[in-house]
Structure formats: structure tokens, C-alpha cells
N, C-alpha and C positions, 0 to 999 in steps of 0.2 A: 273610587280609585284612591289609593293611598296618597297622602298629601305630598310626600317627597317626590314621587314620580310625576305628579301633577305640576309641581314647580319646575322640574327639570325639562318638561315638555312645553311649557307655556310659550316659549319663544321659538319653538321649532315649528316649521311649516310642514304639514303632512299632506302629501299628494297621493290620492288613490288613482292609479293608472287604469283607464278603461282598456279592455281588450279591443284590438283592432276590428273585431267582428261586431262589437257592440256600439250602438249609437247613443245610449244614455246609461246612467247608473242603474236604472230599473231593469236593464238586461243583464246586469252583473250577477255573480253568484251570491247566494245568501250569506256566505262567509264574508265577502267584501262589504255587503250592505250592513251586516250586523256590526262589523268592526268600525265602519264609518259612523254609525249611530252611537257607538260607545265613545268615540272621540268627540262627537258633538255634545253628548251629554256631560262630558267632562270639560267642555268649553275650550277645546284645543283648536288651533288654527288648522283647518282641514278643507280640502276641496277635491273635486274630480277633474282629471285632465286626460286629454289624449296626447299622443306624441306631439310635442311642440313643433309648430311650423318653422320657428326660427332656429336654425341649427347652431347659431352662435350664442344662444341663451345660456347664461352661466348659472350654475348651482353650487351651493356651498355645503359645509357640514351641518348647517342649520336646516337642511331639507331631508325629509324622510320620504322615500317612495315605496308605496305598497303595490306589489304586483301579484296578480292571481297566479300567473305562470311565469317562471323565470326563463323567459326566452324572448326572441324578437330583437330587432335592430335597436329600438330605444333602450331596452334593458341592457344590451351589450354596451351601448354608449355610456349609460349611467355608471356601470360598474368599472369601466375601463378608463374613463376620462374625468371623473369627479370624485370628490371626497364624501359624497352623500351616503346615507345609510339606506340599504335596500332590505325590505322584509316582506313576508307574506302576511295575509290578514290574520291568520291564527297566531302567528308569532307576535304581532303588535297587540292583539287582543289579550294574550297571556301576559305580556310584559306590563300592560296597563293594570290589569286586575291583580297581579301578584307582585307589583312593585319591583320588577326586574329591570336591570339596565338593558337598553336597546343593543343588540349584538352589533359588533363592529364589522362583521362580514355578512354577506347575503345569507339570510336565514328564512326558511319557509315556515317552520313550526318550532316549538320549544319542547318537542316530545322527548328529546334526549338531553335536555338541559341538566347540567351537573353530572353527566355520565362521562367517564373516561374509558375509552375503548382501545384495546390492543388486538392484533391479529396474529394468527399462526397457521401455517400449512395452507396458505391460499395463493393462487396464481397472482401475478402482478396485475392482470386486468381486473380480476374480481376484487382484489384489495383496493384498487383505485376507485372502482364503482362504489364500494361500500364506504370508503373514506369520504367520498363526496356526499353521500346520503347522510352520514352521521353529522357532518358539518352543517348541512342544510337543516338539520333538526336541532341545532344548537349544542351538539356534543363535541367532545374533544377526542382526537385520535393521537395515540403515542406509540411509536414503534417499539419502545422498551416496555417491559412489564414492571411498573413501579408499584410502590406501596399504595399509592393513591388510585391505581387502576381499579375500576369498578367491574368491568366485564372483559372477558377474553372471547373473541369470536374465532372459531377454528374450522378448518376444512377437513380435519381428521383428528381423532382422539390420539393421545399418547405422543407428545413432543416435549422438549425441555420446558417450553412456556406452559404447556398443559399441566405438567407435573408441578411446576412452581405455583401456578394459579390454584391448583387443588390444595397444596400445602397452606396457602394463604386464605382458603375459603372463599375465593372469588367466584362470581357467576361465570360459567362457561356456556356459551351459546353457539348455535349454528348460524350460518349466513342468512338463513330464512328469517331470523328474528329481525334483523335490520330492514330487510326488504318489506316485511309485513308491517312493521311499525311505520315505515316511510309511507306506505300506501294508506294505512288507517289514519295517520295523523293529518292527511290532507282532506279528510272528511269530517274530522272532529277536532276542535281545539283543545279538548280535554284529554286527548290521548297522551299517555306517558309510556316510555319504553319499559318501565318497571311494573306496568299493570299485570294483574294476575292472568289475564287472557293470553299473554305472551309466554307464560311459563312452559307451554308445550314445546317451545323452541330451545329449551335447555338441551345441551349436548348429550345425546345418548351415550351409554357406557362404552360401546364399541363403534362409535360413529365413523363410518367410511373405512373401517378396518377390514381387511380380507384375510380369512382364516382357512387353514387346511388342517386335517387331523390324521394322525398316524398311530397305529398300534392299539386301536380300540375296536370293539365289536361293532357291527352295523347298528345295533340297537343304541349303543352309547353315542355313536356318531350322530344318529338322528336326534338324540337329546341335546347334544352340543349344538347342532344346527339350529334347533328351536331357540335355544338361549341366545346364540349369536345374532340371529336375524330379528329376534324380538327386541334387541337392544341396539339396533342400528348398524350391525356388521353384516358381512357377506360371507357365506360358506361356499368353498370350492372343494369338490371331491379330489381334484388333483392339485399338486403344488405347481404354481405357475410363476415363471421367472418375471420379476419386476411387476408382478400383480399381487401375489400373496404377501401379506405383511407379517403374519405370525403362524408358527406351526405348534399345534397342541400335540404333545407326545410324552409318554411316560418313561421310555427307555431311549438310551442313546444308540439306537440301531435302526437299520432299514434304509431303503433308498431315499425316502422323503427326508429323513433326518440328515443323511449325508449331503443331499443337495441343499438343504436349508443351511447347514454349516458352511457349505461352499459359497453360498450367496450372502452369508452374513445375516440371516434372519434369526430373530429370537425364537428359541425353542423352550416352551413353558409347559408346566404340568397342568392337568385339567382343573385343579382347585383354584388356579388363577382366575378362571372364568367365573366360578361361583362367588369367590370372595370379592371380585371386582363388582359384580352385580350387587352384592350386599353392601359394599362401600358406596356405591352410587357413581363410581367413576373408574376408569381404566387404571389399575394399580401399576406401579413400577415393576419391571420384570425381575429385578435382582433376586428377590426372595423365592421366586417360583421357577427359576431356570431348571430345565431338565438336567439331572446329574451328568456331568461330562460336557455339557453345552456351555456356550458363552452368551452373555447378554448382548443386545444389539449394538451397544457402543464399543464392544471389546475389539481392540485392534492388537492387543498384546496378550498371548496365551499365558495364563498363570499356571502354577504347578498342578493344581487339581484339574485344569481344563485341557492340558496338552494331550493330544492323542497318544496312546501308549506305544504306537509303532514308531513314534518319532523320538529322536534324540537331538540334542543341540548340534551335534556334528552334521545332521542332515540338512540344516538350514544354511543356505548361502546368503550372506549378508549384503551382497552387492547387486542382486538381480531382483526384478519383479517379473513373475511369469507372464508372458505376453498374452497367452490364451486363457488366463484366469478370468472369471466373471468380474464385472465391474464392482460388485458388492462383496466380493470375497474378502474376508478379514483374516482368515487363517490359511497357512500353507496346506495345500491338498495332500492327502495321504497317498501312498503308492497304490493302494487298492482302488482309489477313485480318480486319481489324476492321470490324464493322458500324458505321455512323454512329450516334451517340447522338441520339435524338430530343428528349430533355429534358435540356438541360445543367444540371449541379448549380450551386447558388449557393455560392460559396466561403465557408467559415467560418474565421475567424482562429483559429490554434492558440495558446492561452495555456498553456504547459507549467507555469507556476507555479500557475495555478488548478487544473490537472489533478492536480498533486501534492498540493495542499491538500485536494482532495476525496476522496483515498484514505482508506478506512475500514479501519484495521488490525485492528479487532475482527472485521470481516467476513472479513478475510484469514485470521485464525486458524481460523475455522469452515470455510473452503473447502479446507483441507488442501493436498495436493500438486498445486496447479494449475499449477505451473511445473516439474514433474518432467521432467528431461532437458534443460532449457534452460540454456545457459551464457551469462550476460548481462554485458555491459559497459556502464557508465553514463558519459555524457559531457555536459558543459555544464550542470551543476546546481550551485546553491549548496550549501554544506556541510550545512545543515539539511535541504534537499530531498533530497540524496543519502542522508543518514542514514535518512530515512523510506523511501526506495526500497530501501535495503539491507534494512531490516526486512521489507518486503513480499516481497522475493525470498526471504529465508530462511524466512518463514512459508509460502511456496509451494513449498518444497523445491527451489528453483532454486539455481544456483551463480553467485555474482557474482565476476567477474574484475577485478583491479585493473590488469591490463595487457591490451592488445588482442592476443590470440593467435589462432593458426589454429583452435583448438578453440572459440572463441566463436561461438555460434549467433545471438545477437541483440545489437544495439547500441541502447540506449534513449537517445534524444537530446533534450537541452533546447536551450540556446543553442549555436550553432556556434562551435567553437574551432579556429582555423586549424592549430594544432599537431597536431590530430587527423588532419588530411588525410594527412600523410606516413605515419603509422602505419597508417591504413586502406588506403592505396594500396599498401602493402608486402605485404599479405596475398595469398596465392595463392587463397584462398577468399574469399567475400564474405558476411559475416553479414547478416541482415535489419536494416535501419536503420528503427526504428519509434519511434512516439511513446509517451508515458506511457499514453495511452488503450489501447494494446495490453495493458499490464499489467493495467489495470482490467478489460478485457473477459475476459482469461484468468481473473481471479479470479471474475467473474460466471459464466463458463462452467465453472469448476472443472476446466479443462484448458487447455493452450496454445491461444490463439485463432489463427485464420487471420491472416496478417500483412498481406495486401493492403490492406484498408481502413485500415490504420494506418501505411503506409509513409511515411517522410519524403520519398521521391521517388515521387510518385504516377504513375498511368498517364496516357497522352496524353489531352488534352481536345480536342474538335473546335474548329477555328478559328472565332473570332468576330470581329466588327468591332473590338472594343476589347480590348487585352491586359489581363489581370488581374495585379495585383501579388501577390507571394508573401507570404501571411500567416503562414507557418511560421517557426521559428527559422532555417531555412536560407535565407539571402538568395540573390539571383541569383548573385553572384560566389562566395559560399560553395558553392553547388551546383555551379558550374563546376569547383571543385576536386575534386569527387567524381565527376563525369561528364566523360570526355574528349571533345573534339570529334571528330565522325565524319570518316573519310577516305573517298575514293572506293572503291567496291567492288573488292576484290582476290580473286583465286582462293584458296580455302582451301588451306593448306599444313599438312602434318603437323608435329606438335611446334611449333606456332606460338610457344609460349612461349620456346623456345630458338633460334629461327631468327634469322639476321642481320637480316632485314627487321623482325622484331618488336623486336629490340634497337634498331634505328635509329629505329623509330616511337616507342618508349618514350623514347629520349633526346631526340627532338624535342619530345615532350610535356613532359618535365622542363625543357628549356631554355625553353619558352614560359612555364612556371610561374615559373621564376627571373626572367625578364624582367618578369613581372607583379609579383612581389614587390618588385623594385627600383624600379619606377615608383610603387608604392603606399607605399613606406617612409616618405615624409614625412607621411603621414596616420595613422601608427600611434598607438594609445593608449599609455598608460604601462605597461600590463601585459596579461596574457592572461586576466584574470578574465572569466568568461562573464556575459552580460547579455542579456535579451530584446530582440529587434529590433522596433522599432515598424513598423507596416504602412507601406509605401511608403518606408521608410528605406533608403538605399543601404548596402551592407556596406562597412566600411573594414578593410583588411587590417592586423591588428596585427603586431608583430614576431614572427617565427616562430623559436623556438630550434632548434638542431640536433636531428636525430632522436635522437642519443645522449642529449642533455640532456633532451629530452622524455620519453624512455622512463625515464630514471633518476628523473625527478620523479614520473612516474605510478606507478612501482613502489616499490621500496625500503621506505621508512618505513611507508607505508600497508599494504602487503602483510604486513609483519612484525607489524602490529598486528591482523591478522584471523585469527589462528590458531584461534579458536573458531567460525569461520563455519559455520553449519549444525548446530551442536550445542546441545542443550537441557540445562539444569542445574536440579537441585532442591537447595536449600540447607536443611538441617535441623539443629536442635540448637544453634544459635548464639544469642547475644543479639540483640536488635533492631539494635543499633548494628553488631555484627559482620556480621549478615546484609546490611545496607545496604552495608557496605564490600566484602564479598565479591561482592555483586551488581554493584557498580560496576566491579570488576576484570574480571568476566566480560564485561560489556557493552562495556567498552573494547576487548576483543578480538573483538567482533562475535558473542559468544555470546548465547543466549536464557536468561532466568531465569524459572522458574515464580513468578508473583506470589503466588498463593494455594494453598499445598500442600494445604489441606483440601478444596478443590473440584477439584483436579487429578486427572484420570483417565488421562492419557497415560503414555507410557514415556520417561523422560528418558534421555539418553545417559550422564550422570554424576550421581551424588548426592554432594554435598559435605557431610561431617559433621565434628564435632570430632575431635581426636586420640583421645579416650577412646571414640569411637563413639557410635552412636545407634540406637534400635530402628527399623530400616528394612526388616524382613523383609516388611512388607506392601507395599513399593514394588517393582514389577517393574523391574529394571534390571540391566545387566551389570557396571557399574563403580561401586563405592562407594569414594570416596577422601576424603582429608582436605585441609585447606587447604595442607598441605605440597606436595602435587601441584600445586595451583593456583599457588603461589609459584614452583615450579620451571618451570612452563609460562611464566609471565610472564618469568622470568629468561632462558629460552631463546627466547622469542617463537615458541613452537611447542607442539603437543600432544605431550608426552613420553610414552613408554611407561610404563605403570603398574608400579612396582617394589614390593617388599614394604614399603618404608618410606613408601609413599604410602597404604597401607591404614590403617584405624582399628585401634588397638591393642586386641585382644580378650584379656583376662586371665580365665581360667576362674574362675568364681564370685567375680569381683572381689577375688581374694585378693591379699595383700601379703606374699609369702614372703621378700622380701629385706630386711625390716626389720632394721636393725643393720648392714647392709652399706654400705660407702662405695666408690663406683665412679668410676673415671677411665677416659676413652676416649683411645686413641691410634691414629693412622694411618687412622681413618675420617674422612671430610671431608664438608663441605657439608650437604645436607639429610639424608643418611643419618646423619651424626653427631648432628644435632639430634634425629632420631627415636629413636636409641638412648639418648640422654641422657634424653629424656622418658619412654621406656619404663622405664628404671631407676627413675626417681622414682615412676612409676605402680605398680611392683612393691614399693614401700616403701623402696627404698634411698636413701641420700644420694648426691648427685652433685657432683663438683668437678673443675675442669680440672687442678689440680695433683695430681701423684702423690706422696703424703706417706708417709714412713716412720713418723712419730709425730705425735701431736696438736700443734697450734700454736695455743693459745687466743688469743694476741695477734692473729694473722692470721685468727682464726675458721676455722681449717682442722683437719680431723680426719685421723687416720691412715687411709690407704686400705686396703681389704680385697681389692679386685679390680681388675685392669687388663683392659679389653676391647680387644683388639688383634688384627688379622687376620694379621700377619706377625711373624716372629721378628727384628725389627729395631727400631732406635730407642733413644734414651736411656731412655725410660720402661720399655721391655721389658727392657733390660739391668738397670735398677734392680730390677724385679720379680723377676728371676732371682736377683740378688745378695741381695735381702732375703728371698727365699723366699715371696713373695706369688704367688697364682695369677694367671696371665695366660690369659684365655679368649677365644674368638671370639664374635662376635655371636650365634652359634647357641645359646649357653648362655642368653642373655637370652630369645631367642625360645621356647626349649623351656620355660623357667620360666613364661613367659606362657601357653603352651599348656596346661601341666599344672596351673598354679595352685600349684605347690610349688617349693621350692628344690632343685634337682638337684645332684648331685655334679659337680665341675669336671673330673674325670679324663677324661670322654669328650668334652670340648669345649676342651681345652687348645689354645692358639695353635699353629698349624702341624700339629696332629694330625688335622685334617679340612679338607676344602675349604670355603672361604667361599662357600657357595651362596646363592641367593636364597631365604631362608626365608620362610615364609608364616605369619602369626599366625592359627592356627585356621582352620576351615572355615566357621564361622558368622559372617557379617558383621554380624549384628545387635548 
């Protein structure tokens, strides 16, 4: 066993708990006996126990309990009422042999150690079960897809997280992967979630996707069926509502095509299937959409996508057709839509009132109701936007500060003209929804159907008197998002890149420029959003260039949101310090636990003082100090946790360096600050100047040690000249680990690599 782990466990009492059905250790499993023998061979304090007869017996963090099964009254008592560590035999065996720190939360095995898992398209119950298993195997679960995420586990291929994970080259797995690793790891301590044996659980190209095909011969359909079913999908002869996910069709015609458009299903051409198989994953739909169809995210018809039988005058802006399907994204055509017998009464949309009525306390209880949603906010006042940001974070959604291709939903307040160019530049079309969609998602505890909350509703039957638009989108504002229809033209392949399409697009842009020029005299002084009164005509404000608009919408705001989606627990500081740290976290869009005593969740980070704090009862993967927080603020990003971001753990709170005077050279920034504080915590004096002798007038003492990583610099040369020891940071770190003053000879500057030392394995 490595020396470091041996030292850290020497004063720890390890109890192997006998199963209630066993009378002696000889009846225990082979894994329990082998782990026990490993502890004995390493001269650790270890024994076998049954459930203690004395219910008042006290245990501390210096006790480790090894359970074969994580169940029973004694197990529940230990994890609920003590600060002891609880592990399985394979977990402890692995930690001893690989010099890994003992996990701070109950852990059966280390099969998923160093793996960071995210989930997509899974029910709440399945996600909870898989989350528990990952943590029991030493893994980490994060609701957001981060750069550090190693695996995405999906219930279905093709989601925003799925697309992003493929872009980043992440491993995408099915739920069976976690279940199989969990079972296998309880029979072998050598099991790892990355073993080759588990590669078969990689997500198939069309995993859990349901297909239907239209417009092809029976022979070709049979070929498509084989491709789909051999890669994890399901083939249906008929198009089934709320069952079918994708329609394969070459032309924009036929009953299946009309129904798919009505239900908002993606309609793609056949080569999407073959190219997805070649790529090894389900490709985004945008490049393969059947001419005349829209991609699944589209809630706003574009010029090339508007059915030719429609004109802007056909669309009523104030109604949503009551009998339209929940997944309908486009207004039904006269040839396919049944007339509505009972017209709806228009209800004015007051987005300010909708934002005010949001209950954030309820949002906290609803958990991941926006999981998988990438959301962009537009047209809100700063205080309104802040409240919506909080709601999105509480719902595990991802808020974007720029309108990108990966955005799935745009939540709109007042219409801002500069938004038009950004929106029209997208090849995909996110759902344009009202604030009420967020509220309904919260109440449903899952992303709600978008159709009832679209800012561009479905067609309303013609009536004698036109109705004015009560939504934030005025008539002219809406015209900027929907292009006027052209006479029907024959579908052409690759419409997006055809000369006809480019000419059509240029004509549209020219008409918009002409409109901007005629409206310029009516522009307000700025672009600030405001609610439009009912019947009030929209006045076109000055529209900055696309480059200016994008730079204003990104840049500063994005750099201040580096803690988005992260939860923090602040412990061990004074009330004033806690308030200050909380403010710094919230400024970067992080969430702070308000009442640690009643908090039962799992924070992403626990912030503690430099000297540490007893956090062994808090299940978390990252315990850091305010030094890490300061560096994140300086970099405007979540920085990787280094050794100097951890709390300083000195064995037995010893001060072995009393009488030493330490000076530091060639270490800079936050690392230098950490080493200076650690020197003082170990009892040494610290000063910036490297002194040969005492100088009482300057209140300086003769230095005894120089801490320096390289054999260079004036201070290092002086140390060599004066015969004073020059050591690396590792000397300080080892003194802290052992609680004693170590000899300098093994840590002289240049005699060892300046690695990333870690102070102890116990973070408490």
C-alpha cells in the first residue's frame, strides 16, 4: 500500500460489520475477508463487530465502517447520526491499493471513480435510481453538460444534450451501462465503468426513436426498416400520434407528411439514415429536412417553409386554435384543418404580470422541470430577467446569453428589433414561447408542450372583424419574424444553397432594409424593451448592426455567468464573510444554500475557510476555500481545482515549524498566498524579504528556509551562498500531512518535480 494512504489511515479505526445472519467473520463473503486481510497486512487498526448493544455508543470521523450490504437498522443509524465514513469492501480495498482518498459519502465500489455523468430524456424515477447507483460507485452526477462531463446517459437519441455531447466527443451510453456496471462491481473490485466489456452499452444511432416512412416503395421501406431496427430504433408502418418521432419522406406531400407537419414531427430525407449510421450517431436534422418541411424545433415558419396556400393575412395573431394537436408548430392549412366551431376569446398577454406571478419557492420543489432545455431570454427588464434566470437554474435548464443554434426555446417579453437579425440567421428555429410556458413546465415538473404558449399562434378562422394583437409581438414586429409567402414553386433539393433560394432571401432582406429606412424617422432614443399597449402600432427603433448587437448581447454578461447551474454551500465563515461570499457567487449566477441546517441536497461545491471545516457529513465532490472563489472571479470562469484551492489539513492541528522563518520565491499568485498561509498555520513566521540576520529596526528576522521551485533567482543564490536550505513546496505539504517537521534533504529545490501536492486525504 502506498505510504501516504498508510499514514492517513494509521489513526483511523476500521470496523467490519458482520451481517445479522452471520455468527463469525468466517461466514462473511470473500470480499469482506480479503479486504480485512489487506488491512491487517498494512497494520491498520481493524476489527469485526456486530450491531453494538449500547445504543448510546458514540462514533467519530475517525471511524470507518465496512458494510457488505448498505441496509439494516445499524447502517441507517450510522449514516444518519454520525460523521463516520461508510464504505463497501471493494471500495476500501481499491482506496488502499490505489492510494485514493476515502469517499466522504457512502460508497460501495470505486467502479465509477473519476467519472462525471449527466442524463437526458429519462423519467424522474429512472434518473433518481441511476443517480444513486453512480454515487454508490464513486461517480459524480451533474445535471448540466459541462466540459468536464465524461459520459451522457440517454433514454433516447437526439436531444439538445445528445447533440452537444456528440460535438464534444463524449461517451454516450444507455441506462443499461450503469445497471450492469453496478451489478458487476459488486462481484469484482477490479471492475471499472470504462472497461471494454461495457462498450456494448454505447448508445445505438437510433436508440429508442420511432420511425415511419412515406413515399417510398415497399422494397425500400423494408431496407429502411432493417437499418432502423439494427441500430436501436423502431419502425412503424403507420404514423402514430405521440409515438412516432421521425418521418422519412422525400417529398412534401401525402397524408403522413401533412399529419407530421401538423404534429410538429421532423420530416427528413432518407440519406439522413445512412449518413447517421456512417457518423455513428443521430445527426442533427437541419441539413436533411424534406424540402418544404421544418425541423422539429421550428415554431416560426420561414420564407422557404411557409405553405404556399397561406399568406400573412391568413394568420390571426391573437388566437390559438383550440382543437389543434399539442405538438402542432405551424398553422393548419385549409385543406387539412377542420373549421373551429367555437372561436376563442383573445386574452391580452401581460408578460410583466406573468413574471411577477412566478413562485421561486415552488420552482425549488419541482426540481429538474427544464432538464434538456436550452433557453434564451429576450425583451425583459433587468429585474425580470434576473427572476427568470433563477427559475431556469432551479429547473436545471441552461440559459444562453447569445442566440445560438443549440438554443431550443426563446422566452419572449417585449419585441426588440435587433433580435430579428439574430433569429433569422439561425438554420434551426427554436420555439418562441411566452413566460407562461415556463410556469406550466414548473407545474408539470417537465418541459410543457409549446403549442399553447407560442408567441406565433395557429391560424384562427376568419371573422367579420379583425382582432388586434395583444401579445408583445406587434403586427410589424411579427412581420420581421415571418416572411411573406411567395407563389408555390416546385420543391428543389438543397433549397438552402440553391440560386433561387439565395435570390429569394436577398429580396426579403432588401424589402426589410427599405422598411427600416422609411421607419427611421419614428425611432425611439434607444432599444430598451417596453410592453406594447393593445392596438398600439409598432414603431421601428434604430437597429444596430448584427455585429454590434451580438457583441452587446454577449461579452460582459456571459463572462459574469460562469457559476450558472452550480449550487454552493458556504460553511465556517463569520456572518459578514458568508454574506460577502454569497454575493460574489450570486453575481456569477451561482446558487447559494440559504439554510445549511435544513439543506438535504448535494451541492456542487462547499466553500470553507483556509483552515478547513468539519464537512464530512456533507455529500459533495468538491470542498474548496475562498481562494478558489477569488481565482474564479479573476478568470471569470470555473477554474480547475488545484491543491492550493483545498482547505489546509494539518495532522492533529500540529505546529511543527515553530521557530522557522520562511520566505517564498518564484511561486506567484494564489499559490503563493496559499503557501504563505500554510507556513503560518504550521507555526512558522513568514516574511517577503529573505534575511541573513535579524534586523530589529525593520522588524525583520533572519530567514531559516527559502521555499522555491527552481534553482534560479537572487533569493535562491543568496540561500546557497549563506548555506540556508532552499526547499520546494512539497516540504511544506509533507509537514502538514505528517504533523511533524521533516528533514529538508528529500525536498531540496530541484531535487524533485514540483508536482500538484494534495494536503491529506481527509477533507474534514
